[in-house]
NUNU-809278 format. One record per residue (C-alpha): x negated, y negated, z; residue number from 1. Coordinates in Angstrom, 3 decimals. Each point is the difference from the previous one (the first is absolute). Layout:
N
X | Y | Z | NUM
...
! end
This chain:
244
7.597 | 171.778 | -98.631 | 1
-0.137 | -3.797 | -0.106 | 2
-0.237 | -1.531 | 3.443 | 3
2.416 | -2.729 | 1.005 | 4
-1.458 | -3.430 | 0.693 | 5
1.126 | -2.524 | 2.607 | 6
-0.650 | -3.737 | -0.151 | 7
-0.655 | -1.440 | 3.449 | 8
-0.229 | -3.770 | 0.451 | 9
-1.604 | -1.439 | 3.103 | 10
-2.257 | 3.040 | -0.036 | 11
-2.843 | -1.493 | 2.030 | 12
1.969 | -0.344 | 3.248 | 13
0.529 | 2.582 | 2.730 | 14
3.457 | 1.024 | -1.164 | 15
-1.123 | 0.029 | -3.632 | 16
-2.816 | 2.363 | 0.889 | 17
2.364 | 2.266 | 1.938 | 18
2.395 | 0.161 | -2.934 | 19
-2.859 | 0.686 | -2.416 | 20
-1.299 | 2.885 | 2.100 | 21
3.456 | 1.566 | 0.269 | 22
0.524 | -0.058 | -3.763 | 23
-3.548 | 1.237 | -0.649 | 24
0.602 | 2.909 | 2.393 | 25
3.020 | 0.881 | -2.133 | 26
-2.226 | -0.053 | -3.105 | 27
1.221 | -3.255 | -1.533 | 28
-2.431 | -2.139 | -1.974 | 29
-0.295 | -3.504 | 1.412 | 30
0.108 | -3.430 | -1.645 | 31
-1.066 | -2.246 | 2.871 | 32
0.651 | -3.733 | -0.300 | 33
-1.336 | -2.671 | 2.326 | 34
-0.504 | -3.728 | -0.233 | 35
-3.457 | 0.037 | 1.597 | 36
-1.047 | 3.096 | -1.969 | 37
-1.524 | 1.399 | 3.179 | 38
1.366 | 3.543 | 0.239 | 39
-2.739 | 1.879 | 1.821 | 40
1.396 | 3.510 | 0.391 | 41
0.499 | 1.129 | -3.602 | 42
-3.171 | 2.089 | -0.221 | 43
0.913 | 1.707 | 3.267 | 44
3.431 | 0.986 | -1.320 | 45
-1.395 | 1.129 | -3.369 | 46
-2.434 | 2.326 | 1.725 | 47
2.540 | 1.263 | 2.524 | 48
2.956 | 0.626 | -2.327 | 49
-1.451 | 0.165 | -3.510 | 50
2.389 | -2.529 | -1.505 | 51
-0.623 | -2.802 | -2.478 | 52
-0.102 | -3.464 | 1.550 | 53
-0.398 | -3.360 | -1.686 | 54
-0.114 | -3.440 | 1.579 | 55
1.541 | -3.157 | -1.442 | 56
-0.408 | -3.585 | 1.142 | 57
3.405 | -1.659 | -0.111 | 58
1.544 | -3.070 | 1.596 | 59
3.686 | 0.916 | -0.019 | 60
0.928 | -3.685 | 0.226 | 61
-1.453 | -0.479 | -3.504 | 62
2.466 | 1.138 | -2.681 | 63
-2.638 | 0.403 | -2.708 | 64
-2.281 | 2.092 | 2.221 | 65
2.824 | 2.356 | 0.919 | 66
0.993 | 0.448 | -3.641 | 67
-3.566 | 0.693 | -1.174 | 68
-0.877 | 2.352 | 2.871 | 69
3.156 | 2.079 | -0.415 | 70
-0.725 | 0.208 | -3.721 | 71
-3.462 | 1.354 | 0.808 | 72
1.232 | 2.464 | 2.627 | 73
2.459 | 1.576 | -2.410 | 74
-2.790 | 0.370 | -2.577 | 75
-2.431 | 1.467 | 2.549 | 76
2.364 | 2.646 | 1.396 | 77
2.226 | 2.423 | -1.849 | 78
2.900 | 0.392 | 2.428 | 79
0.656 | -3.037 | 2.221 | 80
3.216 | 0.915 | 1.808 | 81
-0.007 | -1.849 | 3.339 | 82
-0.383 | -3.615 | 1.095 | 83
-0.663 | -0.820 | 3.643 | 84
0.207 | -3.789 | 0.266 | 85
-1.845 | -0.364 | 3.281 | 86
-1.790 | -3.343 | -0.452 | 87
1.069 | -2.817 | 2.272 | 88
-1.184 | -2.745 | 2.306 | 89
1.092 | -0.941 | 3.504 | 90
0.966 | -3.353 | 1.485 | 91
-1.752 | -1.730 | 2.861 | 92
2.538 | -0.358 | 2.798 | 93
1.325 | -3.556 | 0.036 | 94
3.241 | -1.953 | 0.071 | 95
1.582 | -0.660 | -3.390 | 96
-0.661 | -3.738 | 0.386 | 97
-3.732 | 0.761 | 0.064 | 98
-0.068 | 2.250 | -3.077 | 99
-1.835 | -1.701 | -2.863 | 100
1.138 | -0.008 | -3.623 | 101
-2.981 | 2.070 | -1.123 | 102
0.768 | 2.640 | 2.633 | 103
3.551 | 0.334 | -1.318 | 104
-1.327 | 0.282 | -3.554 | 105
-2.535 | 2.674 | 0.963 | 106
2.500 | 2.148 | 1.902 | 107
2.642 | -0.163 | -2.713 | 108
-2.494 | 0.425 | -2.849 | 109
-1.640 | 3.111 | 1.474 | 110
2.666 | 1.754 | 2.039 | 111
2.984 | -0.618 | -2.237 | 112
-0.928 | -1.230 | -3.480 | 113
-3.123 | 2.150 | -0.198 | 114
1.828 | 3.159 | 1.002 | 115
2.800 | -0.741 | -2.458 | 116
-2.541 | -0.541 | -2.798 | 117
-1.815 | 3.278 | 0.714 | 118
3.315 | 1.827 | 0.034 | 119
1.070 | -1.574 | -3.278 | 120
-3.204 | 1.034 | -1.746 | 121
0.279 | 3.563 | 1.321 | 122
3.603 | 0.270 | -1.198 | 123
-0.942 | -1.341 | -3.441 | 124
-2.498 | 2.839 | -0.411 | 125
2.331 | 2.704 | 1.354 | 126
3.379 | -1.141 | -1.373 | 127
0.438 | 3.115 | -2.132 | 128
-1.216 | 2.413 | 2.701 | 129
1.048 | -1.317 | 3.411 | 130
-2.191 | 0.044 | 3.077 | 131
-0.297 | -0.568 | 3.731 | 132
-0.329 | -3.479 | 1.479 | 133
-0.716 | -0.631 | 3.676 | 134
-0.231 | -3.582 | 1.255 | 135
-1.601 | -0.995 | 3.295 | 136
2.440 | -2.043 | 2.033 | 137
0.008 | -0.468 | 3.782 | 138
2.189 | 0.550 | 3.024 | 139
0.198 | -3.805 | 0.360 | 140
2.214 | -0.057 | -3.096 | 141
2.636 | 1.703 | 2.134 | 142
-0.577 | -1.670 | 3.378 | 143
-1.508 | -3.353 | -0.903 | 144
-3.080 | -1.316 | 1.740 | 145
-0.318 | -3.372 | 1.706 | 146
-2.942 | -2.053 | -1.249 | 147
-0.375 | 2.284 | -3.032 | 148
3.147 | -1.119 | -1.758 | 149
-1.476 | -0.457 | -3.481 | 150
-1.701 | 3.412 | 0.111 | 151
3.276 | 1.528 | 1.179 | 152
1.833 | -1.685 | -2.861 | 153
-2.355 | 1.477 | -2.591 | 154
0.497 | 3.490 | 1.417 | 155
3.763 | -0.516 | 0.141 | 156
-0.181 | -0.940 | -3.659 | 157
-1.805 | 3.276 | -0.736 | 158
2.811 | 1.934 | 1.673 | 159
2.580 | -1.720 | -2.206 | 160
-2.200 | 0.633 | -3.037 | 161
-0.243 | 3.684 | 0.946 | 162
3.752 | 0.478 | 0.229 | 163
0.708 | -1.940 | -3.176 | 164
-2.710 | 1.674 | -2.054 | 165
1.088 | 3.464 | 1.132 | 166
3.441 | -0.742 | -1.437 | 167
-1.506 | -1.451 | -3.151 | 168
-2.393 | 2.850 | -0.744 | 169
1.820 | 3.090 | 1.212 | 170
1.221 | 0.869 | -3.490 | 171
-3.607 | -0.101 | -1.180 | 172
-1.124 | 2.622 | 2.551 | 173
-1.840 | -2.332 | 2.335 | 174
0.229 | 0.117 | 3.762 | 175
-0.716 | -3.240 | 1.850 | 176
-0.474 | -0.076 | 3.761 | 177
-1.715 | -2.114 | 2.638 | 178
-1.962 | 1.035 | 3.058 | 179
0.346 | -2.349 | 2.977 | 180
-2.865 | 0.543 | 2.465 | 181
0.255 | -1.187 | 3.572 | 182
-3.041 | -0.677 | 2.136 | 183
-2.771 | 2.083 | -1.560 | 184
-3.428 | 0.462 | 1.545 | 185
-2.070 | -1.820 | -2.629 | 186
-2.600 | -2.763 | -0.075 | 187
2.831 | -2.451 | -0.683 | 188
1.316 | 0.634 | 3.512 | 189
-3.397 | -0.225 | 1.712 | 190
0.998 | -3.464 | 1.204 | 191
2.516 | 1.554 | 2.386 | 192
-1.133 | 0.081 | 3.611 | 193
0.257 | 3.229 | 2.015 | 194
2.965 | -1.504 | 1.851 | 195
1.766 | -0.824 | -3.272 | 196
-0.586 | 3.522 | -1.293 | 197
1.448 | 1.417 | 3.225 | 198
3.099 | -2.186 | -0.418 | 199
0.456 | 1.211 | -3.578 | 200
-0.441 | 3.621 | 1.022 | 201
2.583 | -0.442 | 2.763 | 202
2.539 | -1.222 | -2.580 | 203
-0.744 | 2.977 | -2.245 | 204
1.829 | 3.245 | 0.864 | 205
-3.007 | 2.038 | -1.160 | 206
-2.167 | -2.060 | 2.391 | 207
-2.885 | -0.706 | -2.372 | 208
-1.088 | -2.104 | -2.940 | 209
0.347 | 1.593 | -3.404 | 210
-2.962 | 1.358 | -1.954 | 211
-0.928 | -0.517 | -3.630 | 212
0.685 | 3.718 | -0.463 | 213
3.597 | -0.535 | 1.161 | 214
0.484 | -2.581 | -2.748 | 215
-1.826 | 2.052 | -2.638 | 216
2.145 | 3.079 | 0.666 | 217
3.201 | -2.004 | -0.508 | 218
-1.320 | -1.569 | -3.203 | 219
-1.027 | 3.364 | -1.414 | 220
3.315 | 1.642 | 0.919 | 221
1.912 | -2.634 | -1.971 | 222
-2.427 | 0.376 | -2.922 | 223
0.173 | 3.788 | -0.144 | 224
2.619 | 2.430 | -1.242 | 225
1.374 | 0.068 | 3.556 | 226
1.253 | -3.549 | -0.607 | 227
1.675 | 0.665 | -3.343 | 228
3.500 | -0.852 | 1.288 | 229
-1.024 | -2.938 | 2.204 | 230
0.156 | -3.487 | -1.490 | 231
0.872 | -3.520 | 1.074 | 232
-1.035 | 0.736 | 3.592 | 233
-2.051 | -1.887 | 2.572 | 234
-1.737 | 2.578 | 2.176 | 235
-1.097 | -1.313 | 3.387 | 236
-3.275 | 1.443 | 1.260 | 237
0.081 | -1.727 | 3.370 | 238
0.400 | 2.676 | 2.668 | 239
3.558 | -1.194 | 0.612 | 240
-1.216 | -3.452 | 1.117 | 241
2.680 | -1.926 | 1.892 | 242
-0.724 | -3.744 | 0.170 | 243
1.081 | -1.918 | 3.094 | 244
! end
């Protein structure tokens, strides 16, 4: 039997690794994409789960790189059925009047344009077969976030893209959904002080930060047969977070 393959962008980060391990544990082959080309856990997963894993260096903000890498992935693997568009960058907290032009360009190019480009290339290759697409949004797309307004805008754009694309591609047997993590216990949130973490936990009904496994389980559910009748949805993985 031919194993299914998942493309995971942003594979070198904590959440990317968690998603990769979940799919590997379910016997998916992995096409891992990262801008820095510094995935360091692939040999570990190969040995542990016996799946095929290949790494690809790709800057998703570069149209030509995305096109060439997706072309290579679909030649390297026989059955590429899932795209998890996880790559993204965060915004340093600052007032909008202090946000520089290059920061706006970077956030829009990576979080929005880059994700759209990856999705387009995946759909091109699977137009006659359908597939599963999961985009990585954020809870801030729903609540907004002061001093991260540009980042929030890019994630809000992904939510609109998700809903629109689900309508566009339903007849072609694609499902398109977004996962919206809340505060997840990753290196990205290491800048939070213990007091800040306590405040966040107190505003979260489940009284804890999320884990990368929490996010990975949601992503896999939407990518599996269990998610066959779910499309155009934004799934919050935030412990029920209630902002003040």
